[in-house]
C-alpha positions in Angstrom: 8.6 42.0 -17.1 11.1 43.6 -15.4 12.7 43.1 -11.5 13.9 44.8 -8.4 16.3 42.9 -5.5 15.0 44.4 -2.3 16.3 43.1 1.1 17.8 39.7 -0.7 14.6 39.1 -2.0 13.6 39.0 -6.0 10.4 41.7 -6.3 8.0 41.2 -9.3 7.8 45.0 -10.8 3.8 45.2 -11.7 3.3 41.6 -13.4 1.9 40.7 -15.9 0.8 37.3 -17.5 1.6 36.1 -20.9 -0.9 34.1 -22.4 -0.8 34.1 -26.2 -3.6 32.8 -27.9 -2.3 32.6 -32.0 -4.6 31.1 -33.9 -5.1 28.6 -36.0 -3.6 30.2 -39.1 -5.4 27.5 -41.6 -8.8 28.8 -40.1 -11.0 30.8 -43.1 -11.6 34.5 -42.7 -14.5 35.3 -40.6 -14.9 31.8 -38.6 -17.0 32.1 -35.9 -17.6 28.5 -34.0 -20.4 28.3 -31.4 -20.9 25.4 -28.9 -23.0 22.8 -29.6 -25.3 21.6 -27.7 -25.5 17.8 -27.8 -28.6 17.2 -25.8 -31.0 14.6 -28.5 -33.7 12.8 -27.2 -31.7 9.6 -27.0 -30.5 10.8 -23.6 -33.5 10.3 -21.7 -33.1 6.4 -21.8 -29.6 6.7 -20.7 -28.8 6.5 -17.0 -25.9 9.5 -15.6 -23.1 7.3 -15.3 -20.5 5.5 -17.1 -18.9 1.9 -17.3 -14.5 2.5 -17.6 -12.4 -1.1 -18.6 -9.4 -1.4 -17.5 -6.0 -3.6 -17.5 -6.4 -3.5 -13.4 -7.0 -1.6 -10.8 -3.8 0.6 -10.5 -3.2 1.8 -13.9 -2.7 5.3 -13.7 -5.1 6.3 -17.3 -7.4 4.3 -15.4 -7.2 6.0 -12.3 -6.8 9.4 -14.2 -10.4 8.7 -16.0 -12.2 7.6 -12.7 -10.8 10.9 -10.8 -12.0 13.5 -13.9 -15.7 11.3 -13.3 -15.7 12.0 -10.1 -14.7 15.6 -10.8 -17.2 16.5 -12.7 -20.0 14.4 -10.4 -20.8 11.5 -13.0 -21.2 8.2 -10.8 -18.8 5.6 -12.3 -18.4 1.4 -12.5 -15.0 0.4 -13.3 -14.8 -3.2 -14.6 -11.0 -5.4 -15.1 -11.1 -7.0 -18.5 -11.5 -10.7 -18.1 -14.3 -10.5 -16.4 -17.8 -10.8 -17.2 -19.6 -8.0 -18.2 -23.2 -9.3 -16.8 -24.3 -5.3 -16.2 -24.7 -5.1 -19.7 -27.1 -7.8 -20.0 -29.4 -6.9 -17.2 -30.8 -4.0 -14.7 -31.6 -0.2 -15.9 -32.3 0.2 -19.5 -29.1 1.9 -21.2 -27.6 2.6 -17.2 -24.4 3.3 -19.0 -24.6 6.8 -21.1 -20.6 6.0 -22.0 -18.3 3.3 -22.2 -14.5 4.0 -21.4 -11.4 1.9 -22.1 -8.2 3.4 -21.1 -6.3 1.0 -23.5 -7.9 0.4 -27.3 -6.1 -2.7 -27.1 -8.6 -4.2 -24.8 -11.6 -3.4 -26.7 -9.7 -5.1 -29.6 -8.5 -8.1 -27.7 -11.8 -8.8 -25.9 -13.0 -12.5 -26.1 -16.2 -12.5 -28.5 -18.5 -13.1 -25.8 -17.8 -9.9 -24.2 -17.3 -8.2 -27.5 -20.9 -8.8 -28.8 -22.1 -7.8 -25.7 -21.0 -4.9 -25.6 -21.7 -4.0 -29.1 -25.1 -4.9 -29.1 -25.3 -2.8 -25.8 -24.0 0.1 -27.6 -26.1 -0.3 -30.7 -29.4 -0.5 -28.7 -29.1 2.4 -26.8 -26.4 4.1 -29.0 -23.8 4.3 -26.8 -20.1 5.3 -27.5 -16.4 4.6 -26.7 -14.0 6.6 -25.6 -10.7 4.9 -25.9 -6.9 5.9 -25.1 -4.0 4.3 -27.3 -1.6 3.7 -25.2 2.1 3.3 -25.6 4.3 0.4 -27.6 7.7 -0.9 -26.7 10.4 1.2 -28.9 10.2 -1.8 -32.0 7.1 -1.2 -32.8 5.9 1.8 -35.2 2.6 0.9 -36.9 -0.4 -1.6 -36.4 -3.5 -2.1 -38.3 -6.3 -2.3 -36.0 -8.3 -5.8 -36.5 -11.7 -5.5 -38.1 -10.9 -1.8 -39.3 -9.4 0.6 -42.1 -7.0 1.8 -39.3 -3.5 2.3 -38.9 -1.8 3.7 -36.1 1.8 4.8 -35.6 3.4 4.5 -32.2 5.7 6.9 -30.7 5.9 9.7 -32.6 7.5 12.7 -30.9 4.7 16.0 -31.7 5.0 19.7 -31.8 1.9 22.1 -31.7 -1.7 21.4 -31.5 -4.9 22.6 -32.6 -8.7 21.4 -32.8 -10.5 20.5 -36.0 -12.5 23.6 -36.6 -15.2 21.1 -38.4 -15.8 18.9 -35.9 -19.0 19.1 -34.4 -18.2 17.8 -30.6 -16.8 20.6 -29.9 -18.9 22.4 -26.6 -16.3 23.4 -23.6 -13.5 23.4 -26.2 -13.1 26.3 -28.4 -11.6 25.6 -31.9 -9.4 28.4 -34.1 -6.0 28.7 -31.5 -3.3 27.0 -32.3 -1.1 25.4 -28.9 2.6 26.2 -29.7 5.2 24.0 -28.0 6.1 20.6 -27.6 4.0 17.7 -26.5 5.5 15.7 -23.6 6.1 12.0 -24.4 5.7 9.8 -27.4 2.1 10.0 -29.5 0.1 7.4 -30.9 -1.0 9.3 -34.8 -4.1 7.8 -37.0 -3.9 7.1 -40.7 -7.5 6.3 -42.1 -9.0 6.2 -45.7 -12.7 5.7 -44.8 -15.2 8.3 -44.6 -16.5 7.1 -41.3 -13.0 8.7 -39.5 -13.1 12.2 -39.1 -9.9 14.0 -37.3 -10.4 16.1 -34.0 -7.4 17.2 -33.7 -4.0 17.9 -36.0 -0.2 18.2 -34.8 2.8 18.1 -36.2 5.9 15.9 -36.3 8.7 17.9 -34.3 11.1 17.4 -37.3 9.5 18.9 -39.9 9.1 22.0 -38.5 12.4 21.6 -38.3 13.9 21.2 -41.6 15.1 23.5 -43.8 12.7 24.2 -47.0 15.3 24.9 -49.2 17.0 21.6 -49.3 13.4 20.2 -50.1 10.8 22.2 -51.5 8.4 19.2 -51.8 8.9 18.7 -48.3 8.7 22.5 -46.8 5.4 22.6 -45.6 5.4 20.7 -42.4 3.6 17.1 -42.0 0.1 17.6 -40.3 -1.1 14.3 -38.4 -3.6 13.3 -36.6 -3.8 12.6 -32.6 -7.8 12.7 -32.4 -10.1 10.7 -34.3 -14.3 10.7 -34.4 -15.1 7.0 -35.5 -19.0 8.2 -36.6 -19.8 4.5 -36.6 -20.3 4.4 -40.4 -18.5 1.0 -40.5 -20.5 -0.9 -37.6 -23.2 2.1 -36.0 -20.7 2.3 -32.9 -19.3 5.8 -32.6 -16.1 6.2 -30.9 -13.4 8.4 -30.1 -10.0 7.6 -30.0 -7.1 9.8 -27.7 -3.7 9.3 -29.5 -2.4 10.6 -26.0 -3.2 10.6 -22.7 -5.0 12.9 -19.9 -1.3 14.8 -19.3 -1.7 17.0 -22.0 -4.0 19.3 -20.5 -5.9 20.3 -24.2 -7.1 16.1 -23.6 -8.4 17.4 -20.7 -11.7 19.4 -22.2 -11.4 17.0 -25.3 -12.2 14.0 -22.8 -15.0 16.2 -21.3 -16.4 17.6 -24.6 -16.2 14.3 -26.0 -18.6 12.9 -22.6 -21.1 14.8 -23.9 -20.8 14.3 -27.4 -21.5 10.4 -27.2 -24.1 10.3 -24.2 -26.0 12.6 -26.7 -26.0 15.1 -23.3 -26.8 13.3 -20.7 -23.4 13.9 -19.4 -22.8 17.2 -20.4 -21.8 20.1 -17.7 -22.8 23.7 -16.8 -20.3 26.1 -19.2 -21.0 28.7 -16.3 -18.2 29.0 -14.2 -18.8 31.2 -10.6 -15.7 32.4 -9.3 -15.7 34.0 -6.2 -12.1 35.3 -5.1 -11.8 35.7 -1.3 -8.8 37.3 0.4 -8.2 36.2 4.2 -6.8 38.0 7.1 -6.5 41.2 5.2 -4.8 42.8 8.7 -3.5 39.5 9.9 0.4 39.5 8.9 4.2 39.8 10.4 5.3 43.1 9.6 7.4 43.3 6.2 5.1 41.1 4.1 1.8 43.4 4.9 -0.1 45.7 1.7 0.8 48.9 1.0 -1.0 51.8 -0.6 0.3 50.5 -4.1 -0.8 47.1 -3.4 -4.1 48.6 -2.9 -4.3 50.5 -6.4 -3.3 47.8 -8.3 -5.7 45.8 -6.5 -8.7 48.1 -7.4 -7.0 47.8 -10.6 -7.1 43.8 -11.2 -10.6 44.4 -10.2 -11.6 46.3 -13.1 -9.9 44.7 -15.5 -11.8 41.5 -14.1 -15.3 43.0 -14.3 -14.8 43.5 -17.7 -14.9 39.8 -17.7 -16.8 39.0 -15.1 -19.6 41.6 -14.2 -20.3 42.2 -10.8 -16.9 40.9 -9.5 -15.1 41.9 -6.2 -12.6 40.8 -4.6 -13.9 39.5 -0.8 -11.7 40.6 1.8 -12.0 38.9 5.1 -11.0 41.0 8.3 -10.0 40.3 12.2 -10.3 43.7 13.4 -7.7 43.4 16.1 -4.8 43.4 13.6 -5.6 46.8 11.5 -2.6 49.2 12.0 0.2 46.4 13.1 2.4 46.9 10.2 5.0 49.9 9.3 4.6 53.0 8.4 4.1 52.0 4.9 1.6 49.3 5.7 -0.6 51.0 8.0 -0.8 53.5 5.5 -2.0 50.8 3.0 -4.3 49.4 5.8 -5.9 52.8 5.7 -6.1 53.0 2.4 -8.5 49.4 2.3 -10.6 51.4 4.6 -10.8 54.6 1.9 -11.8 52.4 -0.6 -14.0 49.9 1.4 -17.2 50.3 -0.7 -15.4 49.3 -3.7 -14.6 45.7 -2.2 -17.0 42.8 -0.1 -16.4 41.8 3.1 -16.7 39.3 5.7 -15.3 38.6 9.4 -13.0 36.1 10.5 -12.9 36.3 14.7 -11.7 39.3 16.4 -8.4 38.1 17.5 -8.3 35.5 14.5 -8.6 32.8 17.0 -10.0 28.9 16.5 -13.3 28.9 17.2 -13.5 25.3 17.9 -11.1 25.9 21.1 -13.4 28.5 21.9 -17.1 27.8 24.3 -20.1 29.3 22.9 -19.2 32.4 25.1 -16.2 33.4 23.9 -16.8 32.5 20.4 -20.1 35.2 20.5 -17.6 38.0 22.2 -14.8 37.7 19.5 -17.7 38.0 16.9 -19.6 40.8 18.5 -16.0 42.5 19.0 -15.1 42.1 15.5 -18.5 43.0 14.5 -18.4 46.5 16.9 -14.9 47.2 14.7 -16.4 47.1 11.3 -19.3 49.4 12.8 -16.9 51.4 14.1 -15.1 52.0 10.4 -17.8 51.6 8.4 -17.2 48.8 6.8 -20.1 47.0 5.2 -20.5 44.2 5.8 -23.5 43.0 4.4 -23.1 40.2 2.9 -24.0 37.2 5.2 -21.1 35.2 4.8 -18.1 34.0 7.0 -15.0 32.2 6.9 -14.0 30.9 10.0 -9.8 31.1 10.4 -8.1 27.4 9.4 -11.5 26.7 8.8 -11.9 25.3 12.5 -15.4 24.6 13.4 -16.9 24.6 10.1 -16.3 21.3 9.7 -16.0 18.9 12.1 -19.0 20.8 12.8 -18.3 23.3 15.8 -22.3 23.7 17.3 -21.3 27.5 19.1 -19.7 28.8 15.8 -22.8 28.1 13.9 -25.0 29.6 16.6 -22.7 32.7 16.8 -22.6 33.1 13.2 -26.4 33.2 13.3 -26.9 35.5 16.4 -24.1 38.1 15.6 -23.7 38.3 11.9 -26.9 36.7 10.8 -24.2 34.8 8.4 -26.5 32.4 5.7 -23.0 30.9 4.0 -20.1 29.8 4.4 -16.8 27.8 2.6 -14.4 25.4 3.7 -11.6 23.7 1.8 -12.2 20.8 4.7 -15.5 18.6 3.6 -15.6 15.7 3.2 -11.6 16.3 3.2 -9.5 18.4 1.7 -7.6 15.9 -0.8 -8.3 14.9 -3.4 -9.7 18.6 -4.0 -11.7 17.5 -7.1 -13.7 16.1 -4.4 -14.9 18.4 -1.8 -18.3 19.6 -2.1 -21.3 21.1 -0.4 -24.1 20.8 2.9 -26.2 22.3 4.9 -25.5 23.1 8.4 -28.6 24.7 11.0 -29.5 26.9 7.8 -26.2 27.9 6.6 -25.1 26.9 3.7 -21.4 25.4 3.6 -20.1 25.4 0.4 -16.6 23.6 -0.8 -13.2 25.7 -1.2 -10.6 25.7 -3.7 -6.9 26.4 -3.2 -5.7 28.2 -6.2 -1.8 27.1 -5.5 -1.0 30.6 -3.3 -0.7 30.0 0.6 0.2 32.7 3.6 3.8 31.7 2.5 3.7 32.8 -1.2 4.7 36.0 -0.8 7.6 36.2 -3.7 7.2 34.4 -6.9 10.2 32.6 -5.8 8.0 31.1 -2.8 6.3 29.3 -5.4 7.8 25.7 -6.7 10.2 26.4 -9.9 9.0 30.1 -9.8 7.4 32.6 -12.2 7.5 29.2 -14.9 5.6 27.0 -12.3 3.1 30.3 -11.1 2.1 30.3 -14.9 1.9 26.5 -15.7 -0.8 26.7 -12.8 -3.4 28.4 -15.3 -1.8 27.4 -18.1 -3.6 23.6 -17.8 -2.3 23.1 -14.5 -4.3 22.6 -11.3 -6.0 25.8 -11.2 -6.7 25.7 -14.4 -8.6 21.9 -13.9 -9.9 23.3 -10.9 -12.2 26.0 -13.0 -12.7 23.8 -15.8 -14.2 20.8 -13.6 -16.3 22.9 -11.2 -18.9 24.6 -12.3 -18.5 26.8 -8.8 -15.0 27.9 -7.5 -14.3 29.8 -4.4 -10.9 30.5 -4.1 -8.8 30.6 -0.7 -6.1 33.7 -0.8 -4.1 35.7 1.5 -2.8 39.4 2.1 0.6 38.1 1.7 -0.3 36.9 -1.6 -1.4 41.0 -3.0 1.4 42.6 -1.7 5.2 42.4 -2.5 5.2 40.3 -5.9 1.6 40.5 -6.4 1.4 36.5 -7.1 -2.5 36.5 -6.7 -3.6 39.6 -9.1 -0.6 37.7 -11.7 -2.1 34.5 -10.9 -6.4 35.2 -11.2 -5.4 37.6 -14.8 -3.8 35.1 -16.3 -6.0 32.6 -15.0 -9.0 34.1 -16.8 -6.8 35.4 -19.9 -6.4 31.8 -20.4 -10.2 30.6 -20.2 -11.2 33.1 -22.4 -8.3 32.2 -25.0 -8.7 28.3 -24.8 -12.7 27.2 -23.2 -16.0 28.7 -24.0 -16.6 28.5 -20.3 -18.2 31.6 -19.2 -16.9 33.8 -15.8 -19.5 34.7 -13.4 -19.6 36.4 -10.6 -22.5 36.7 -8.1 -22.7 37.7 -3.9 -22.2 34.6 -1.5 -25.6 33.9 -1.0 -26.5 34.1 -4.7 -23.8 31.6 -5.2 -24.7 29.6 -2.3 -28.4 29.5 -3.8 -26.8 28.7 -7.3 -24.8 26.0 -6.0 -27.7 23.9 -4.4 -30.2 24.6 -6.9 -27.6 22.8 -8.8 -26.5 19.9 -6.6 -29.6 19.7 -4.3 -28.5 16.2 -3.2 -25.6 17.6 -1.6 -27.4 19.8 0.8 -27.9 16.6 3.3 -24.3 16.1 5.3 -22.8 13.0 5.0 -20.9 12.9 8.8 -17.7 11.5 8.9 -15.3 10.1 11.8 -13.5 13.2 12.9 -11.0 10.6 14.3 -9.6 8.9 10.8 -8.2 12.2 9.3 -5.6 13.9 11.2 -6.6 17.3 10.3 -10.0 16.7 11.5 -8.7 16.3 14.5 -7.1 19.2 14.5 -9.8 21.4 14.5 -12.0 19.5 16.6 -13.0 20.6 20.2 -10.4 19.2 22.4 -13.2 18.4 25.0 -14.7 15.5 22.0 -13.8 12.5 22.2 -14.7 9.7 19.1 -14.6 7.2 22.6 -18.2 8.3 23.0 -19.2 6.5 19.4 -20.4 3.3 19.3 -18.4 0.1 18.2 -21.6 -2.0 16.8 -24.9 -1.2 15.9 -28.1 -3.4 16.0 -30.7 -2.4 13.0 -32.8 -4.3 13.1 -35.4 -4.9 11.4 -38.9 -4.0 13.5 -40.4 -6.8 15.1 -37.6 -9.4 14.5 -36.3 -9.9 18.3 -34.7 -6.4 18.4 -35.7 -5.4 22.1 -35.1 -9.1 23.4 -31.4 -8.6 22.0 -30.8 -5.1 23.8 -31.9 -6.6 26.5 -29.6 -9.2 26.9 -26.9 -6.9 25.8 -27.6 -4.8 28.1 -26.5 -7.5 30.7 -23.0 -7.9 30.0 -20.8 -5.5 32.6 -18.6 -4.4 29.5 -21.2 -3.4 27.2 -22.8 -0.1 27.3 -26.0 1.0 25.6 -26.8 4.5 24.6 -28.8 6.9 27.2 -32.7 6.4 26.3 -34.3 9.3 24.2 -37.3 10.9 25.7 -39.2 11.0 22.2 -37.6 7.0 20.8 -37.0 5.1 24.1 -34.2 3.0 23.9 -33.7 4.1 20.5 -31.6 6.8 19.0 -32.7 6.6 15.3 -29.6 9.2 14.4 -28.8 7.5 10.9 -32.5 7.4 9.5 -34.7 10.6 9.9 -34.3 14.8 11.4 -31.9 13.3 13.9 -28.9 13.3 11.4 -28.9 16.9 11.1 -28.5 17.7 14.2 -24.9 16.7 14.2 -22.4 14.4 15.9 -22.1 15.9 18.8 -25.9 15.3 19.6 -25.4 11.8 18.6 -22.6 11.5 20.9 -24.3 13.2 24.3 -26.4 9.9 24.1 -23.8 7.6 25.2 -21.1 8.0 28.1 -17.4 8.8 28.1 -16.0 5.1 29.0 -13.8 4.6 31.8 -11.8 1.9 29.7 -12.2 2.8 26.1 -10.8 -0.6 25.2 -12.6 -2.4 27.8 -16.1 -0.6 27.2 -18.1 -1.9 23.5 -20.9 0.8 23.5 -23.3 0.1 21.0 -26.9 1.6 20.1 -30.0 -0.4 18.4 -32.2 1.1 16.5 -34.4 -1.4 14.6 -35.9 1.0 11.9 -31.9 1.4 10.1 -32.2 -1.5 8.3 -34.5 -1.1 5.9 -33.4 2.6 5.6 -32.1 3.4 1.7 -29.7 5.9 3.4 -29.0 4.5 6.7 -25.9 2.3 5.3 -24.1 5.3 3.9 -24.2 7.6 6.7 -23.5 4.7 8.9 -20.2 3.6 6.8 -19.1 7.1 6.9 -18.9 7.8 11.1 -18.7 4.2 12.2 -16.8 2.3 9.3 -14.9 -0.5 11.4 -18.4 -0.8 13.2 -20.1 -4.2 13.5 -23.4 -4.8 12.5 -25.9 -6.6 13.6 -29.0 -7.9 12.4 -31.9 -10.4 13.3 -34.2 -12.3 10.5 -37.7 -14.1 10.8 -40.0 -15.6 8.5 -41.0 -12.3 6.5 -44.5 -13.3 6.6 -44.6 -13.3 10.6 -42.9 -10.4 11.0 -45.5 -8.9 8.7 -48.5 -10.0 10.7 -46.5 -9.0 13.8 -46.0 -5.4 12.6 -49.8 -5.1 11.8 -50.7 -6.2 15.2 -48.0 -4.3 16.8 -50.0 -1.1 14.9 -53.3 -2.3 16.1 -52.0 -2.5 20.1 -50.7 1.2 19.4 -54.3 2.1 18.4 -53.1 2.7 14.9 -56.8 4.1 13.5 -55.4 2.4 10.0 -54.7 -1.3 11.7 -58.0 -0.9 13.6 -60.6 -0.1 10.8 -58.8 -2.3 8.0 -58.2 -6.1 8.4 -54.6 -7.6 7.6 -55.6 -8.8 4.2 -57.3 -5.8 3.1 -53.9 -4.0 4.3 -52.1 -6.2 2.0 -54.2 -6.1 -1.2 -54.0 -2.5 -1.1 -53.4 -1.1 -4.4 -53.2 3.0 -5.8 -56.9 3.2 -5.1 -57.2 2.8 -1.4 -56.4 5.9 0.7 -52.0 6.6 1.2 -52.3 5.7 5.1 -53.6 2.6 4.1 -50.7 2.0 1.5 -47.8 3.1 3.7 -49.1 0.5 6.5 -48.8 -1.9 3.3 -45.0 -1.1 2.6 -44.3 -0.9 6.2 -45.5 -4.7 6.5 -43.9 -5.9 3.3 -40.8 -3.6 2.6 -38.5 -5.0 5.4 -39.0 -8.6 4.9 -37.4 -7.9 1.8 -34.4 -9.2 3.6 -31.8 -9.5 0.2 -32.3 -6.7 -1.5 -32.0 -4.5 2.1 -28.4 -6.7 2.7 -27.2 -6.1 -0.2 -27.3 -2.2 0.8 -25.7 -2.7 3.7 -22.8 -4.9 1.9 -22.7 -1.9 -0.9 -21.0 -0.4 2.4 -19.4 -2.9 4.8 -17.9 -6.3 4.6 -19.2 -8.9 5.0 -16.7 -9.8 7.8 -18.4 -6.7 10.0 -21.9 -8.2 9.6 -23.4 -11.3 11.8 -27.3 -12.5 10.5 -28.9 -13.3 14.0 -31.9 -16.3 13.2 -34.5 -14.8 15.1 -36.2 -18.0 15.6 -33.2 -19.2 17.5 -32.5 -16.1 19.3 -36.4 -16.7 20.6 -35.9 -20.7 21.3 -31.6 -20.7 22.0 -30.4 -17.1 23.4 -27.7 -18.1 25.3 -26.1 -20.0 21.6 -26.5 -16.9 20.0 -25.0 -15.0 22.9 -22.2 -16.7 22.7 -21.6 -16.5 19.4 -22.3 -13.0 19.3 -19.7 -12.1 21.8 -17.2 -14.1 19.7 -18.7 -12.5 16.9 -17.4 -9.1 18.1 -14.5 -10.1 20.5 -16.0 -8.9 23.8 -13.7 -9.5 26.9 -14.2 -10.9 29.6 -16.3 -13.7 28.2 -19.8 -14.0 30.1 -21.8 -16.8 30.7 -25.7 -16.0 29.8 -26.6 -19.4 31.1 -26.2 -18.1 34.8 -28.3 -15.3 33.4 -31.2 -16.5 31.5 -33.7 -18.9 31.9 -37.1 -19.8 30.3 -40.4 -18.4 31.5 -42.7 -20.8 31.2 -45.8 -18.2 31.9 -44.4 -15.8 28.9 -43.3 -18.8 26.5 -39.5 -16.9 26.2 -36.0 -16.2 27.9 -35.7 -14.0 30.7 -33.4 -12.5 33.0 -32.3 -13.9 36.2 -32.9 -11.9 39.2 -32.7 -14.8 41.9 -34.4 -18.4 42.4 -37.7 -17.4 42.2 -37.7 -14.3 40.4 -37.6 -13.8 37.0 -37.1 -9.9 35.0 -39.0 -10.1 31.5 -39.9 -7.6 28.9 -42.6 -5.2 29.0 -46.5 -6.7 28.8 -45.7 -5.3 24.9 -43.7 -8.1 23.9 -44.6 -11.8 22.9 -48.5 -10.7 23.1 -50.5 -13.0 22.0 -53.2 -12.5 19.2 -55.3 -14.7 16.7 -53.6 -16.8 14.0 -53.1 -15.2 10.6 -56.2 -15.8 8.1 -54.9 -18.9 5.8 -55.7 -16.2 2.4 -53.2 -14.0 3.8 -50.7 -16.6 4.7 -51.1 -17.7 0.4 -50.3 -14.0 -0.2 -47.8 -13.4 1.6 -45.8 -16.9 1.0 -46.3 -16.5 -2.9 -45.2 -12.8 -2.3 -41.5 -14.2 -0.3 -41.1 -16.8 -2.7 -38.4 -15.0 -4.9 -36.9 -12.5 -1.9 -36.5 -16.2 0.2 -34.7 -17.9 -2.6 -32.3 -14.6 -2.9 -32.3 -14.3 0.2 -30.8 -18.3 0.5 -28.8 -17.8 -2.5 -27.1 -14.5 -0.6 -26.0 -16.4 2.5 -24.7 -19.2 0.6 -22.7 -17.0 -1.1 -21.4 -15.4 2.3 -20.9 -18.5 3.8 -23.4 -17.6 6.1 -25.7 -20.5 8.0 -28.9 -20.2 7.0 -31.7 -20.3 9.1 -34.0 -22.7 10.1 -37.0 -20.6 9.1 -36.0 -20.4 5.7 -35.3 -23.6 4.7 -38.6 -24.7 5.8 -39.9 -21.8 3.7 -38.0 -23.0 0.4 -38.9 -26.7 1.0 -42.3 -26.0 1.2 -42.3 -23.9 -1.7 -40.6 -26.8 -3.8 
């Protein structure tokens, strides 16, 4: 590899990444290995979830394991040792597909009850264990493991590493290669004399490779050691995979992924397909002196041709802002012209004409900029036919700037884009996709190259750092864990030292050497379709609060404000008194509700239906801009939120500090009230079927009748729904109102509620509410002689419930009421009087 010095910069000439791929010298002739398909029928009884058992919540190894599972989109539960493991005794059948111990000693020293529980679970569902051996003190060298014919030798310096070519677990990993080099840290190795143990890998004692063979011919062969083993379960029926080193070693990441797949019978397998797209942003944007020249363009074409031998149909994807075409020196302008000469050899996509940030523009100026850029493309016959675009600095993609999406569809007919900002930039493995306004938004990855990475010396640790990035480093792990990889690069990375070509050619060669991954290139729209076919659950966005993340604030329109988001929500359920509470709250001079909706009246119903897909801009339009942000308490009431499964997560994501207000009444009373509500609104099912007939509806009844039955019964399963809210909110943000007390003594309830929300100034409701004997409930005081009460539909009278239905509901809600009582006592919340009465009647 040669260098030249130019303008005090060290410039790499025609870099070629050095990727050695030495074969394992012990493999037999003509050896081939086909990736294993681990899928068996046992996987049908398992959930796509892993249980991680750690010593404490803050251990580095435990966090690393959790991060890997998160990157693989595998759900996991972390339990601290010392806790009981009740999740293994009830719940879904075999819900954990694998058990992972960050420290195998934790498993060996478990108390007998938990150990028997865990072993029984593993045997019943044929679930395996993955465990890591943690380092010991320097004075500990050998340890015989309790109950197993296995000895661990600690603190061993190792060199070189290879996989056992005869193991059946390899799927992603490609055996038959020899990693040459010293392994960082002190390792544990295994010694055994039982057929249940099979080596997974081999390494060598560091000193044994450096000795003089002539000194003792008998010792001339290096000592081969076993740093990872597979316990096949012959002793006790439980398969285990044990690692003598952690995830700091890059090969262990591949081995760990394969272990998850094997021990879960394929339930935790991930595809071996890896889609690769390389975007070159700002192909004409850059200061003079660092732009591409003619020879750089030809190098891009040469590199693209090589990458096409690995990924059929691969093209560099060039993003352009036409305003900056021919803005370099003479050599660089010639490079711009050469790009257009070979324009049909690349894919192209538009930025903004002047590289503007879309979030700072109104819709007119966004459209104008795009129109100018499109005209530039047409004038220069640039084939912009991929229906793909990227916003400069990711501005307007997320957080969403609606004007950008409107203009994309109108000017360019965009169908797919990408960003690294959803839901957050870091961690890189946590980026996800979503669909908004019919445009697929895919997660975008960085590859360690940025606009300032012009020369090799600009990269941390120079050439060595660049190589480590794809030789087991972050870039390698990005591709390892993610089936879809859209890499953001910049024009600067392709001129000068051509660090991008060096990086991607090296990455591909390294992946081909060490993995069985299949590298694939498809056009952006097809990439988006494939992505959401694989991850359909990501189509729905999960809106975050832009003000909680400074990067998002920086690319959010200046005329938007999180002060227009509510500070508390009344979430229902329906027919418990939510409209009365809404009215009482609105009487407070410092409390401001949302504007009415044309279709759902005082309820916005944002979090539980199609309104959610309209975005947070639409939501915030329902709230005024507070004149005093600290002294104004915005709120909304949507009684359908309480029992809607997706709502707690959505609310927590956008309003993580919001207070949640619920009202609970006797669920039997609530069910009957809902039925009568539907009759009053001329619902044909309620008019044609008695309440008892609705309650007794089974699968033989029309769907509409069964739907009404569910709407009568399901919201009253209070404990179940409250637990779902508590999955996303701490109990201190939850306030539960006794609905009977709200009806009979609202002044006391409003006093307690003001204390909970910390509303200032205090509002004395005793001066503003009084009982109306004609209505039979409290109303707003207008003057000495007049009250303002809720409309005719509130507090309506209807026939008493029939005894058969009352008996059915009493039995139906018995368990749910008992669970509610237990939950409220656990949270130190008061138990409503109606609940105490219901439990007393059951006894």
